[in-house]
N, CA and C atoms as an extended XYZ file, in Angstrom:
618
Properties=species:S:1:pos:R:3:atomname:S:1:resname:S:1:resid:I:1 pbc="F F F"
N         0.822       -1.207        0.000 N   UNK     1
C         0.000        0.000        0.000 CA  UNK     1
C         0.857        1.258        0.000 C   UNK     1
N         2.118        1.133        0.264 N   UNK     2
C         2.972        2.301        0.474 CA  UNK     2
C         3.081        3.117       -0.812 C   UNK     2
N         2.438        4.281       -0.839 N   UNK     3
C         2.466        5.160       -1.998 CA  UNK     3
C         3.016        6.517       -1.566 C   UNK     3
N         3.892        7.049       -2.393 N   UNK     4
C         4.563        8.293       -2.058 CA  UNK     4
C         4.088        9.409       -2.974 C   UNK     4
N         4.104       10.647       -2.491 N   UNK     5
C         4.002       11.778       -3.412 CA  UNK     5
C         5.302       11.871       -4.199 C   UNK     5
N         5.513       12.943       -4.909 N   UNK     6
C         6.721       13.070       -5.732 CA  UNK     6
C         7.922       13.374       -4.846 C   UNK     6
N         8.471       12.308       -4.256 N   UNK     7
C         9.624       12.423       -3.374 CA  UNK     7
C        10.750       11.565       -3.934 C   UNK     7
N        11.984       12.005       -3.712 N   UNK     8
C        13.135       11.249       -4.172 CA  UNK     8
C        13.326       10.006       -3.303 C   UNK     8
N        14.157        9.095       -3.788 N   UNK     9
C        14.465        7.895       -3.011 CA  UNK     9
C        15.099        8.266       -1.672 C   UNK     9
N        15.957        9.283       -1.669 N   UNK    10
C        16.600        9.713       -0.423 CA  UNK    10
C        15.565       10.284        0.551 C   UNK    10
N        14.610       11.042        0.047 N   UNK    11
C        13.565       11.586        0.908 CA  UNK    11
C        12.684       10.477        1.481 C   UNK    11
N        12.380        9.478        0.662 N   UNK    12
C        11.583        8.355        1.141 CA  UNK    12
C        12.316        7.602        2.247 C   UNK    12
N        13.601        7.415        2.077 N   UNK    13
C        14.386        6.731        3.100 CA  UNK    13
C        14.439        7.556        4.377 C   UNK    13
N        14.540        8.871        4.251 N   UNK    14
C        14.540        9.740        5.430 CA  UNK    14
C        13.235        9.595        6.201 C   UNK    14
N        12.110        9.546        5.490 N   UNK    15
C        10.822        9.380        6.156 CA  UNK    15
C        10.745        8.042        6.876 C   UNK    15
N        11.217        6.992        6.240 N   UNK    16
C        11.184        5.668        6.869 CA  UNK    16
C        12.030        5.624        8.142 C   UNK    16
N        13.059        6.445        8.199 N   UNK    17
C        13.923        6.465        9.385 CA  UNK    17
C        13.399        7.409       10.463 C   UNK    17
N        12.231        7.990       10.236 N   UNK    18
C        11.611        8.838       11.259 CA  UNK    18
C        11.893       10.313       11.114 C   UNK    18
N        12.561       10.715       10.044 N   UNK    19
C        12.886       12.122        9.850 CA  UNK    19
C        11.773       12.845        9.100 C   UNK    19
N        11.799       14.158        9.195 N   UNK    20
C        10.867       14.993        8.453 CA  UNK    20
C        11.504       15.391        7.126 C   UNK    20
N        10.703       15.375        6.074 N   UNK    21
C        11.141       15.896        4.783 CA  UNK    21
C        10.522       17.276        4.614 C   UNK    21
N        11.345       18.286        4.467 N   UNK    22
C        10.870       19.664        4.365 CA  UNK    22
C        11.218       20.246        2.998 C   UNK    22
N        10.257       20.920        2.406 N   UNK    23
C        10.456       21.589        1.126 CA  UNK    23
C        10.054       23.055        1.284 C   UNK    23
N        10.965       23.910        1.766 N   UNK    24
C        10.643       25.333        1.935 CA  UNK    24
C        10.406       25.991        0.589 C   UNK    24
N         9.499       26.949        0.581 N   UNK    25
C         9.142       27.651       -0.647 CA  UNK    25
C         9.104       29.148       -0.400 C   UNK    25
N         9.487       29.895       -1.414 N   UNK    26
C         9.343       31.348       -1.433 CA  UNK    26
C         9.061       31.733       -2.877 C   UNK    26
N         7.947       32.406       -3.122 N   UNK    27
C         7.564       32.668       -4.508 CA  UNK    27
C         6.642       33.881       -4.589 C   UNK    27
N         6.431       34.345       -5.800 N   UNK    28
C         5.499       35.433       -6.070 CA  UNK    28
C         4.323       34.915       -6.881 C   UNK    28
N         3.146       35.402       -6.530 N   UNK    29
C         1.926       34.984       -7.214 CA  UNK    29
C         0.969       36.166       -7.242 C   UNK    29
N         0.565       36.546       -8.466 N   UNK    30
C        -0.336       37.692       -8.638 CA  UNK    30
C         0.169       38.932       -7.911 C   UNK    30
N         1.467       39.150       -7.990 N   UNK    31
C         2.055       40.332       -7.382 CA  UNK    31
C         2.286       40.237       -5.887 C   UNK    31
N         1.992       39.096       -5.281 N   UNK    32
C         2.188       38.916       -3.846 CA  UNK    32
C         3.441       38.082       -3.592 C   UNK    32
N         4.064       38.306       -2.455 N   UNK    33
C         5.218       37.500       -2.053 CA  UNK    33
C         4.783       36.532       -0.956 C   UNK    33
N         5.002       35.243       -1.207 N   UNK    34
C         4.605       34.204       -0.259 CA  UNK    34
C         5.833       33.466        0.254 C   UNK    34
N         5.758       33.049        1.511 N   UNK    35
C         6.739       32.123        2.076 CA  UNK    35
C         5.965       30.983        2.724 C   UNK    35
N         6.623       29.845        2.807 N   UNK    36
C         5.977       28.680        3.411 CA  UNK    36
C         6.687       27.431        2.960 C   UNK    36
N         5.904       26.410        2.625 N   UNK    37
C         6.487       25.169        2.158 CA  UNK    37
C         5.589       23.990        2.437 C   UNK    37
N         6.123       22.817        2.156 N   UNK    38
C         5.429       21.553        2.382 CA  UNK    38
C         6.362       20.651        3.175 C   UNK    38
N         5.823       19.952        4.156 N   UNK    39
C         6.639       19.015        4.925 CA  UNK    39
C         5.860       17.722        5.134 C   UNK    39
N         6.626       16.625        5.260 N   UNK    40
C         6.064       15.278        5.363 CA  UNK    40
C         6.671       14.560        6.556 C   UNK    40
N         5.853       13.694        7.176 N   UNK    41
C         6.325       12.899        8.306 CA  UNK    41
C         5.457       11.657        8.419 C   UNK    41
N         6.082       10.490        8.677 N   UNK    42
C         5.321        9.286        8.973 CA  UNK    42
C         4.946        9.297       10.445 C   UNK    42
N         3.666        9.112       10.725 N   UNK    43
C         3.149        9.162       12.092 CA  UNK    43
C         2.429        7.859       12.391 C   UNK    43
N         2.672        7.313       13.570 N   UNK    44
C         2.021        6.067       13.974 CA  UNK    44
C         0.584        6.368       14.422 C   UNK    44
N        -0.302        6.443       13.471 N   UNK    45
C        -1.714        6.722       13.733 CA  UNK    45
C        -2.495        6.500       12.453 C   UNK    45
N        -3.753        6.155       12.580 N   UNK    46
C        -4.616        6.034       11.419 CA  UNK    46
C        -4.974        7.425       10.900 C   UNK    46
N        -5.256        7.564        9.610 N   UNK    47
C        -5.667        8.878        9.076 CA  UNK    47
C        -6.851        9.464        9.826 C   UNK    47
N        -7.768        8.607       10.271 N   UNK    48
C        -8.943        9.105       10.985 CA  UNK    48
C        -8.562        9.810       12.279 C   UNK    48
N        -7.544        9.305       12.969 N   UNK    49
C        -7.120        9.948       14.215 CA  UNK    49
C        -6.539       11.329       13.944 C   UNK    49
N        -5.801       11.459       12.847 N   UNK    50
C        -5.266       12.773       12.492 CA  UNK    50
C        -6.416       13.730       12.196 C   UNK    50
N        -7.425       13.253       11.455 N   UNK    51
C        -8.585       14.091       11.173 CA  UNK    51
C        -9.255       14.540       12.473 C   UNK    51
N        -9.427       13.622       13.405 N   UNK    52
C       -10.093       13.970       14.662 CA  UNK    52
C        -9.304       15.023       15.432 C   UNK    52
N        -7.995       14.953       15.360 N   UNK    53
C        -7.168       15.964       16.022 CA  UNK    53
C        -7.437       17.348       15.445 C   UNK    53
N        -7.522       17.431       14.116 N   UNK    54
C        -7.736       18.718       13.456 CA  UNK    54
C        -9.191       19.158       13.538 C   UNK    54
N       -10.082       18.243       13.894 N   UNK    55
C       -11.508       18.529       13.917 CA  UNK    55
C       -11.991       18.915       15.310 C   UNK    55
N       -11.062       19.200       16.199 N   UNK    56
C       -11.401       19.525       17.573 CA  UNK    56
C       -10.669       20.804       17.954 C   UNK    56
N       -11.398       21.847       18.314 N   UNK    57
C       -10.773       23.146       18.545 CA  UNK    57
C        -9.669       23.120       19.602 C   UNK    57
N        -9.862       22.454       20.746 N   UNK    58
C        -8.771       22.454       21.732 CA  UNK    58
C        -7.478       21.861       21.189 C   UNK    58
N        -7.549       20.746       20.429 N   UNK    59
C        -6.323       20.157       19.907 CA  UNK    59
C        -5.836       20.885       18.664 C   UNK    59
N        -6.747       21.421       17.844 N   UNK    60
C        -6.321       22.235       16.708 CA  UNK    60
C        -5.534       23.447       17.188 C   UNK    60
N        -5.969       24.028       18.290 N   UNK    61
C        -5.271       25.177       18.853 CA  UNK    61
C        -3.850       24.810       19.269 C   UNK    61
N        -3.648       23.562       19.752 N   UNK    62
C        -2.313       23.117       20.129 CA  UNK    62
C        -1.434       22.882       18.911 C   UNK    62
N        -2.039       22.442       17.805 N   UNK    63
C        -1.267       22.152       16.600 CA  UNK    63
C        -0.787       23.436       15.936 C   UNK    63
N        -1.670       24.423       15.809 N   UNK    64
C        -1.303       25.669       15.138 CA  UNK    64
C        -0.375       26.475       16.048 C   UNK    64
N         0.741       26.970       15.542 N   UNK    65
C         1.746       27.599       16.407 CA  UNK    65
C         1.268       28.903       17.025 C   UNK    65
N         1.587       29.066       18.308 N   UNK    66
C         1.336       30.300       19.053 CA  UNK    66
C        -0.106       30.797       18.914 C   UNK    66
N        -1.038       29.843       18.980 N   UNK    67
C        -2.451       30.215       18.860 CA  UNK    67
C        -2.991       30.576       20.233 C   UNK    67
N        -3.499       31.790       20.354 N   UNK    68
C        -4.000       32.285       21.632 CA  UNK    68
C        -5.514       32.142       21.730 C   UNK    68
N        -6.190       32.139       20.572 N   UNK    69
C        -7.660       32.097       20.611 CA  UNK    69
C        -8.185       31.564       19.279 C   UNK    69
N        -9.228       30.728       19.346 N   UNK    70
C        -9.953       30.281       18.154 CA  UNK    70
C       -11.446       30.492       18.396 C   UNK    70
N       -12.118       31.064       17.417 N   UNK    71
C       -13.559       31.330       17.531 CA  UNK    71
C       -14.248       30.889       16.246 C   UNK    71
N       -15.196       29.981       16.355 N   UNK    72
C       -15.963       29.563       15.180 CA  UNK    72
C       -16.941       30.678       14.809 C   UNK    72
N       -16.876       31.123       13.558 N   UNK    73
C       -17.777       32.175       13.079 CA  UNK    73
C       -19.073       31.578       12.551 C   UNK    73
N       -18.970       30.604       11.664 N   UNK    74
C       -20.160       29.914       11.152 CA  UNK    74
C       -19.739       28.615       10.488 C   UNK    74
N       -20.751       27.765       10.196 N   UNK    75
C       -20.532       26.482        9.550 CA  UNK    75
C       -21.508       26.320        8.398 C   UNK    75
N       -21.068       25.589        7.378 N   UNK    76
C       -21.943       25.264        6.255 CA  UNK    76
C       -21.451       23.972        5.618 C   UNK    76
N       -22.227       22.905        5.756 N   UNK    77
C       -21.879       21.589        5.233 CA  UNK    77
C       -20.472       21.199        5.692 C   UNK    77
N       -19.540       21.004        4.758 N   UNK    78
C       -18.195       20.552        5.144 CA  UNK    78
C       -17.217       21.712        5.305 C   UNK    78
N       -17.730       22.932        5.514 N   UNK    79
C       -16.877       24.112        5.598 CA  UNK    79
C       -17.200       24.894        6.862 C   UNK    79
N       -16.155       25.462        7.471 N   UNK    80
C       -16.338       26.268        8.671 CA  UNK    80
C       -15.384       27.457        8.603 C   UNK    80
N       -15.822       28.587        9.166 N   UNK    81
C       -14.950       29.762        9.288 CA  UNK    81
C       -14.528       29.895       10.740 C   UNK    81
N       -13.211       30.067       10.931 N   UNK    82
C       -12.665       30.176       12.278 CA  UNK    82
C       -11.777       31.408       12.348 C   UNK    82
N       -12.023       32.242       13.350 N   UNK    83
C       -11.148       33.387       13.601 CA  UNK    83
C       -10.006       32.924       14.493 C   UNK    83
N        -8.795       33.240       14.092 N   UNK    84
C        -7.597       32.855       14.838 CA  UNK    84
C        -6.862       34.089       15.338 C   UNK    84
N        -6.385       34.005       16.545 N   UNK    85
C        -5.445       34.999       17.067 CA  UNK    85
C        -4.162       34.270       17.419 C   UNK    85
N        -3.051       34.686       16.818 N   UNK    86
C        -1.769       34.044       17.039 CA  UNK    86
C        -0.722       35.081       17.387 C   UNK    86
N         0.256       34.680       18.200 N   UNK    87
C         1.325       35.597       18.558 CA  UNK    87
C         1.755       35.414       19.990 C   UNK    87
N         2.345       36.475       20.534 N   UNK    88
C         2.818       36.447       21.914 CA  UNK    88
C         2.506       37.779       22.569 C   UNK    88
N         3.133       38.036       23.698 N   UNK    89
C         2.832       39.264       24.428 CA  UNK    89
C         3.340       40.509       23.721 C   UNK    89
N         4.240       40.339       22.747 N   UNK    90
C         4.814       41.482       22.048 CA  UNK    90
C         4.035       41.825       20.792 C   UNK    90
N         3.721       40.816       19.980 N   UNK    91
C         3.030       41.054       18.722 CA  UNK    91
C         2.050       39.912       18.478 C   UNK    91
N         0.913       40.225       17.899 N   UNK    92
C        -0.071       39.196       17.574 CA  UNK    92
C        -0.765       39.567       16.273 C   UNK    92
N        -1.351       38.565       15.644 N   UNK    93
C        -2.094       38.776       14.412 CA  UNK    93
C        -3.429       38.059       14.516 C   UNK    93
N        -4.470       38.670       13.974 N   UNK    94
C        -5.812       38.095       13.991 CA  UNK    94
C        -6.337       38.034       12.565 C   UNK    94
N        -6.889       36.892       12.203 N   UNK    95
C        -7.443       36.726       10.864 CA  UNK    95
C        -8.431       35.573       10.891 C   UNK    95
N        -9.221       35.449        9.830 N   UNK    96
C       -10.236       34.405        9.733 CA  UNK    96
C        -9.951       33.533        8.521 C   UNK    96
N       -10.038       32.218        8.723 N   UNK    97
C        -9.811       31.288        7.617 CA  UNK    97
C       -11.011       30.367        7.467 C   UNK    97
N       -11.226       29.926        6.234 N   UNK    98
C       -12.131       28.828        5.953 CA  UNK    98
C       -11.360       27.525        6.102 C   UNK    98
N       -11.945       26.534        6.780 N   UNK    99
C       -11.460       25.167        6.759 CA  UNK    99
C       -12.486       24.334        6.011 C   UNK    99
N       -12.047       23.515        5.059 N   UNK   100
C       -12.965       22.673        4.294 CA  UNK   100
C       -12.402       21.268        4.208 C   UNK   100
N       -13.245       20.271        4.471 N   UNK   101
C       -12.844       18.874        4.405 CA  UNK   101
C       -13.195       18.302        3.043 C   UNK   101
N       -12.207       17.723        2.370 N   UNK   102
C       -12.465       17.035        1.115 CA  UNK   102
C       -12.931       15.613        1.410 C   UNK   102
N       -13.780       15.053        0.553 N   UNK   103
C       -14.209       13.658        0.774 CA  UNK   103
C       -13.007       12.741        0.855 C   UNK   103
N       -12.991       11.810        1.826 N   UNK   104
C       -11.824       10.933        1.966 CA  UNK   104
C       -11.687        9.994        0.788 C   UNK   104
N       -10.453        9.690        0.446 N   UNK   105
C       -10.146        8.711       -0.580 CA  UNK   105
C       -10.350        7.326        0.017 C   UNK   105
N       -11.316        6.588       -0.509 N   UNK   106
C       -11.647        5.294        0.082 CA  UNK   106
C       -10.508        4.299        0.048 C   UNK   106
N        -9.712        4.296       -1.022 N   UNK   107
C        -8.652        3.301       -1.167 CA  UNK   107
C        -7.549        3.491       -0.134 C   UNK   107
N        -7.175        4.736        0.108 N   UNK   108
C        -6.056        5.022        1.002 CA  UNK   108
C        -6.497        5.670        2.304 C   UNK   108
N        -7.810        5.804        2.504 N   UNK   109
C        -8.346        6.465        3.698 CA  UNK   109
C        -7.719        7.835        3.888 C   UNK   109
N        -7.508        8.536        2.792 N   UNK   110
C        -6.856        9.840        2.861 CA  UNK   110
C        -7.848       10.918        3.268 C   UNK   110
N        -7.471       11.721        4.261 N   UNK   111
C        -8.277       12.859        4.699 CA  UNK   111
C        -7.494       14.136        4.408 C   UNK   111
N        -8.137       15.085        3.737 N   UNK   112
C        -7.498       16.361        3.422 CA  UNK   112
C        -8.363       17.496        3.924 C   UNK   112
N        -7.761       18.399        4.686 N   UNK   113
C        -8.414       19.623        5.140 CA  UNK   113
C        -7.684       20.787        4.491 C   UNK   113
N        -8.410       21.586        3.718 N   UNK   114
C        -7.822       22.775        3.088 CA  UNK   114
C        -8.263       24.017        3.853 C   UNK   114
N        -7.421       25.051        3.819 N   UNK   115
C        -7.773       26.301        4.485 CA  UNK   115
C        -7.306       27.471        3.643 C   UNK   115
N        -8.010       28.600        3.780 N   UNK   116
C        -7.643       29.809        3.048 CA  UNK   116
C        -8.257       31.016        3.762 C   UNK   116
N        -7.662       32.165        3.521 N   UNK   117
C        -8.073       33.391        4.198 CA  UNK   117
C        -9.464       33.830        3.763 C   UNK   117
N       -10.234       34.351        4.717 N   UNK   118
C       -11.477       35.053        4.407 CA  UNK   118
C       -11.150       36.544        4.366 C   UNK   118
N       -11.002       37.123        3.166 N   UNK   119
C       -10.587       38.529        3.084 CA  UNK   119
C       -11.698       39.509        3.445 C   UNK   119
N       -12.934       38.997        3.624 N   UNK   120
C       -14.040       39.897        3.946 CA  UNK   120
C       -14.038       40.313        5.413 C   UNK   120
N       -13.250       39.613        6.241 N   UNK   121
C       -13.182       39.944        7.660 CA  UNK   121
C       -11.833       40.589        7.972 C   UNK   121
N       -11.745       41.325        9.084 N   UNK   122
C       -10.480       41.975        9.427 CA  UNK   122
C        -9.331       40.976        9.465 C   UNK   122
N        -8.183       41.365        8.895 N   UNK   123
C        -7.033       40.461        8.879 CA  UNK   123
C        -5.753       41.287        8.884 C   UNK   123
N        -4.822       40.872        9.739 N   UNK   124
C        -3.560       41.593        9.865 CA  UNK   124
C        -2.432       40.910        9.100 C   UNK   124
N        -2.757       39.961        8.248 N   UNK   125
C        -1.833       39.470        7.237 CA  UNK   125
C        -2.575       39.496        5.904 C   UNK   125
N        -1.828       39.545        4.808 N   UNK   126
C        -2.466       39.791        3.517 CA  UNK   126
C        -3.108       38.556        2.903 C   UNK   126
N        -2.539       37.376        3.146 N   UNK   127
C        -3.116       36.160        2.569 CA  UNK   127
C        -2.493       34.941        3.225 C   UNK   127
N        -3.251       33.838        3.253 N   UNK   128
C        -2.740       32.559        3.724 CA  UNK   128
C        -3.608       31.463        3.133 C   UNK   128
N        -2.998       30.366        2.749 N   UNK   129
C        -3.751       29.207        2.279 CA  UNK   129
C        -2.865       27.974        2.395 C   UNK   129
N        -3.494       26.798        2.414 N   UNK   130
C        -2.718       25.573        2.538 CA  UNK   130
C        -3.598       24.370        2.786 C   UNK   130
N        -2.988       23.299        3.300 N   UNK   131
C        -3.718       22.047        3.507 CA  UNK   131
C        -3.038       21.198        4.576 C   UNK   131
N        -3.840       20.302        5.169 N   UNK   132
C        -3.367       19.189        5.986 CA  UNK   132
C        -3.846       17.910        5.289 C   UNK   132
N        -2.982       16.902        5.192 N   UNK   133
C        -3.407       15.642        4.574 CA  UNK   133
C        -2.799       14.475        5.325 C   UNK   133
N        -3.621       13.460        5.589 N   UNK   134
C        -3.155       12.214        6.205 CA  UNK   134
C        -3.607       11.060        5.325 C   UNK   134
N        -2.644       10.246        4.877 N   UNK   135
C        -2.922        9.125        3.990 CA  UNK   135
C        -2.353        7.857        4.603 C   UNK   135
N        -3.159        6.787        4.606 N   UNK   136
C        -2.652        5.536        5.172 CA  UNK   136
C        -1.416        5.084        4.398 C   UNK   136
N        -0.363        4.765        5.161 N   UNK   137
C         0.890        4.314        4.563 CA  UNK   137
C         1.048        2.803        4.690 C   UNK   137
N         0.828        2.288        5.906 N   UNK   138
C         0.816        0.841        6.120 CA  UNK   138
C        -0.154        0.567        7.257 C   UNK   138
N        -0.089       -0.615        7.838 N   UNK   139
C        -1.086       -0.986        8.858 CA  UNK   139
C        -0.974       -0.153       10.124 C   UNK   139
N         0.165        0.524       10.333 N   UNK   140
C         0.365        1.274       11.567 CA  UNK   140
C         0.574        2.768       11.350 C   UNK   140
N         0.945        3.191       10.144 N   UNK   141
C         1.377        4.571        9.941 CA  UNK   141
C         0.542        5.305        8.904 C   UNK   141
N         0.483        6.621        9.092 N   UNK   142
C        -0.053        7.536        8.086 CA  UNK   142
C         1.076        8.441        7.611 C   UNK   142
N         1.034        8.758        6.331 N   UNK   143
C         1.929        9.785        5.797 CA  UNK   143
C         1.201       11.112        5.921 C   UNK   143
N         1.707       11.967        6.797 N   UNK   144
C         1.097       13.273        7.043 CA  UNK   144
C         1.852       14.324        6.245 C   UNK   144
N         1.114       15.115        5.493 N   UNK   145
C         1.693       16.209        4.715 CA  UNK   145
C         0.986       17.502        5.100 C   UNK   145
N         1.753       18.539        5.292 N   UNK   146
C         1.215       19.863        5.589 CA  UNK   146
C         1.872       20.860        4.653 C   UNK   146
N         1.061       21.676        4.017 N   UNK   147
C         1.584       22.724        3.158 CA  UNK   147
C         0.877       24.032        3.444 C   UNK   147
N         1.615       25.126        3.396 N   UNK   148
C         1.011       26.436        3.630 CA  UNK   148
C         1.863       27.512        2.989 C   UNK   148
N         1.199       28.597        2.604 N   UNK   149
C         1.876       29.772        2.058 CA  UNK   149
C         1.247       31.006        2.676 C   UNK   149
N         2.080       31.942        3.097 N   UNK   150
C         1.626       33.141        3.802 CA  UNK   150
C         2.212       34.373        3.127 C   UNK   150
N         1.355       35.376        2.932 N   UNK   151
C         1.797       36.702        2.503 CA  UNK   151
C         1.604       37.640        3.685 C   UNK   151
N         2.713       38.057        4.281 N   UNK   152
C         2.644       38.924        5.462 CA  UNK   152
C         2.452       40.390        5.107 C   UNK   152
N         2.488       40.699        3.810 N   UNK   153
C         2.386       42.100        3.427 CA  UNK   153
C         3.717       42.815        3.598 C   UNK   153
N         3.721       44.086        3.303 N   UNK   154
C         4.921       44.904        3.441 CA  UNK   154
C         4.971       45.523        4.835 C   UNK   154
N         6.121       45.452        5.460 N   UNK   155
C         6.227       46.114        6.754 CA  UNK   155
C         6.965       45.279        7.767 C   UNK   155
N         6.714       45.598        9.044 N   UNK   156
C         7.475       45.012       10.147 CA  UNK   156
C         7.270       43.511       10.231 C   UNK   156
N         6.026       43.028       10.050 N   UNK   157
C         5.773       41.602       10.147 CA  UNK   157
C         6.649       40.824        9.178 C   UNK   157
N         6.725       41.294        7.938 N   UNK   158
C         7.525       40.595        6.943 CA  UNK   158
C         9.002       40.617        7.317 C   UNK   158
N         9.507       41.752        7.721 N   UNK   159
C        10.927       41.887        8.028 CA  UNK   159
C        11.348       41.043        9.223 C   UNK   159
N        10.513       41.010       10.259 N   UNK   160
C        10.916       40.382       11.506 CA  UNK   160
C        10.536       38.913       11.616 C   UNK   160
N         9.447       38.505       10.970 N   UNK   161
C         8.888       37.194       11.285 CA  UNK   161
C         8.766       36.240       10.102 C   UNK   161
N         9.165       36.664        8.907 N   UNK   162
C         8.989       35.806        7.739 CA  UNK   162
C         9.705       34.464        7.917 C   UNK   162
N        10.967       34.493        8.299 N   UNK   163
C        11.711       33.258        8.470 CA  UNK   163
C        11.164       32.399        9.593 C   UNK   163
N        10.770       33.024       10.679 N   UNK   164
C        10.237       32.283       11.821 CA  UNK   164
C         8.917       31.607       11.463 C   UNK   164
N         8.082       32.303       10.709 N   UNK   165
C         6.804       31.728       10.310 CA  UNK   165
C         7.016       30.560        9.360 C   UNK   165
N         7.954       30.685        8.451 N   UNK   166
C         8.240       29.571        7.546 CA  UNK   166
C         8.694       28.343        8.330 C   UNK   166
N         9.552       28.518        9.300 N   UNK   167
C        10.001       27.381       10.104 CA  UNK   167
C         8.836       26.753       10.865 C   UNK   167
N         7.928       27.587       11.360 N   UNK   168
C         6.770       27.063       12.080 CA  UNK   168
C         5.888       26.220       11.168 C   UNK   168
N         5.703       26.662        9.930 N   UNK   169
C         4.906       25.902        8.968 CA  UNK   169
C         5.531       24.534        8.724 C   UNK   169
N         6.837       24.499        8.514 N   UNK   170
C         7.509       23.248        8.197 CA  UNK   170
C         7.551       22.290        9.382 C   UNK   170
N         7.340       22.778       10.594 N   UNK   171
C         7.341       21.924       11.784 CA  UNK   171
C         5.945       21.430       12.155 C   UNK   171
N         4.930       21.789       11.388 N   UNK   172
C         3.558       21.412       11.756 CA  UNK   172
C         3.349       19.900       11.862 C   UNK   172
N         3.903       19.062       10.982 N   UNK   173
C         3.716       17.619       11.189 CA  UNK   173
C         4.231       17.134       12.542 C   UNK   173
N         5.325       17.731       13.027 N   UNK   174
C         5.831       17.373       14.358 CA  UNK   174
C         4.822       17.755       15.436 C   UNK   174
N         4.173       18.896       15.280 N   UNK   175
C         3.186       19.315       16.274 CA  UNK   175
C         1.980       18.372       16.263 C   UNK   175
N         1.611       17.894       15.074 N   UNK   176
C         0.528       16.910       14.992 CA  UNK   176
C         0.934       15.623       15.707 C   UNK   176
N         2.141       15.132       15.413 N   UNK   177
C         2.616       13.905       16.054 CA  UNK   177
C         2.681       14.058       17.569 C   UNK   177
N         3.234       15.178       18.040 N   UNK   178
C         3.367       15.385       19.478 CA  UNK   178
C         2.006       15.473       20.157 C   UNK   178
N         1.043       16.116       19.513 N   UNK   179
C        -0.301       16.220       20.098 CA  UNK   179
C        -0.959       14.852       20.175 C   UNK   179
N        -0.762       14.014       19.156 N   UNK   180
C        -1.303       12.656       19.195 CA  UNK   180
C        -0.643       11.852       20.309 C   UNK   180
N         0.660       12.001       20.474 N   UNK   181
C         1.371       11.263       21.515 CA  UNK   181
C         0.962       11.703       22.910 C   UNK   181
N         0.496       12.940       23.025 N   UNK   182
C         0.046       13.454       24.325 CA  UNK   182
C        -1.380       13.030       24.639 C   UNK   182
N        -2.001       12.280       23.726 N   UNK   183
C        -3.356       11.806       23.979 CA  UNK   183
C        -4.424       12.592       23.271 C   UNK   183
N        -4.029       13.428       22.275 N   UNK   184
C        -5.027       14.171       21.513 CA  UNK   184
C        -5.834       13.248       20.626 C   UNK   184
N        -6.925       13.785       20.085 N   UNK   185
C        -7.787       13.052       19.158 CA  UNK   185
C        -8.395       11.814       19.779 C   UNK   185
N        -8.739       11.883       21.068 N   UNK   186
C        -9.462       10.775       21.680 CA  UNK   186
C       -10.887       10.750       21.124 C   UNK   186
N       -11.519        9.574       21.109 N   UNK   187
C       -12.894        9.510       20.602 CA  UNK   187
C       -13.796       10.490       21.338 C   UNK   187
N       -14.610       11.198       20.571 N   UNK   188
C       -15.482       12.188       21.174 CA  UNK   188
C       -16.686       11.509       21.813 C   UNK   188
N       -17.186       12.121       22.853 N   UNK   189
C       -18.362       11.587       23.541 CA  UNK   189
C       -19.525       12.516       23.296 C   UNK   189
N       -20.721       12.032       23.588 N   UNK   190
C       -21.930       12.789       23.259 CA  UNK   190
C       -22.018       14.106       23.999 C   UNK   190
N       -21.314       14.212       25.141 N   UNK   191
C       -21.408       15.432       25.939 CA  UNK   191
C       -20.442       16.506       25.474 C   UNK   191
N       -19.649       16.235       24.434 N   UNK   192
C       -18.697       17.253       23.984 CA  UNK   192
C       -19.446       18.466       23.460 C   UNK   192
N       -18.964       19.645       23.826 N   UNK   193
C       -19.623       20.864       23.379 CA  UNK   193
C       -19.572       20.953       21.860 C   UNK   193
N       -20.713       21.211       21.181 N   UNK   194
C       -20.698       21.249       19.724 CA  UNK   194
C       -19.785       22.317       19.160 C   UNK   194
N       -19.527       23.392       19.917 N   UNK   195
C       -18.655       24.435       19.389 CA  UNK   195
C       -17.197       23.981       19.326 C   UNK   195
N       -16.868       22.861       19.992 N   UNK   196
C       -15.508       22.343       19.924 CA  UNK   196
C       -15.239       21.564       18.649 C   UNK   196
N       -16.299       21.125       17.960 N   UNK   197
C       -16.138       20.339       16.745 CA  UNK   197
C       -16.032       21.290       15.567 C   UNK   197
N       -14.964       21.170       14.802 N   UNK   198
C       -14.713       22.114       13.719 CA  UNK   198
C       -15.525       21.767       12.482 C   UNK   198
N       -15.345       20.553       11.969 N   UNK   199
C       -15.923       20.198       10.667 CA  UNK   199
C       -17.035       19.167       10.751 C   UNK   199
N       -17.531       18.841       11.922 N   UNK   200
C       -18.612       17.888       12.035 CA  UNK   200
C       -18.120       16.578       12.630 C   UNK   200
N       -19.071       15.748       13.049 N   UNK   201
C       -18.720       14.513       13.735 CA  UNK   201
C       -18.197       13.433       12.803 C   UNK   201
N       -18.573       13.469       11.526 N   UNK   202
C       -18.142       12.455       10.581 CA  UNK   202
C       -17.640       13.130        9.317 C   UNK   202
N       -16.520       12.658        8.778 N   UNK   203
C       -16.109       13.177        7.475 CA  UNK   203
C       -17.057       12.697        6.408 C   UNK   203
N       -17.383       13.508        5.386 N   UNK   204
C       -18.294       13.070        4.354 CA  UNK   204
C       -17.690       11.941        3.541 C   UNK   204
N       -18.519       11.089        2.987 N   UNK   205
C       -18.076        9.995        2.149 CA  UNK   205
C       -18.549       10.216        0.725 C   UNK   205
N       -17.911        9.514       -0.198 N   UNK   206
C       -18.285        9.662       -1.599 CA  UNK   206
C       -19.659        9.042       -1.848 C   UNK   206
């Protein structure tokens, strides 16, 4: 069952040995400057457990770096808008993103959550978009891939934090793994507050 994205033999071997494969990116698109990248990691968990981690606000908040607050704005079918506040005591940024769940791939039990900026709401960064994906690799592991691109705009944020934000993006699979190891993504019970569920209790099927 072991299927890889477009990775070299050396990258595949690195993943098998427990290392992260990181592909940092910096590019221009429609006149905007983006930084970010894609990173991969084999995690001892089923794809469904990874989905459950991302589908729960308390654990999603732990996965996303320096997240101080998450607020669900509204939901519609497999899509939800969430306002995020990220940062520290010195500087913080607030923006709203759409999270959308793609139908899982039945053959590989692949779950993909895509996200992108809602420009209609106040935002202190110019653009952000990306994805989380977990695909069954073997009987014990999922291949987790995270990709994101951020346009911080012109100014202090770009000058001071561009490199730090890129590193945070590339470390996201590690944060997913660590949250799972800490006991995240436990089966939800009927008494769980509905506002804690991001994308619904069940991923849609084809």
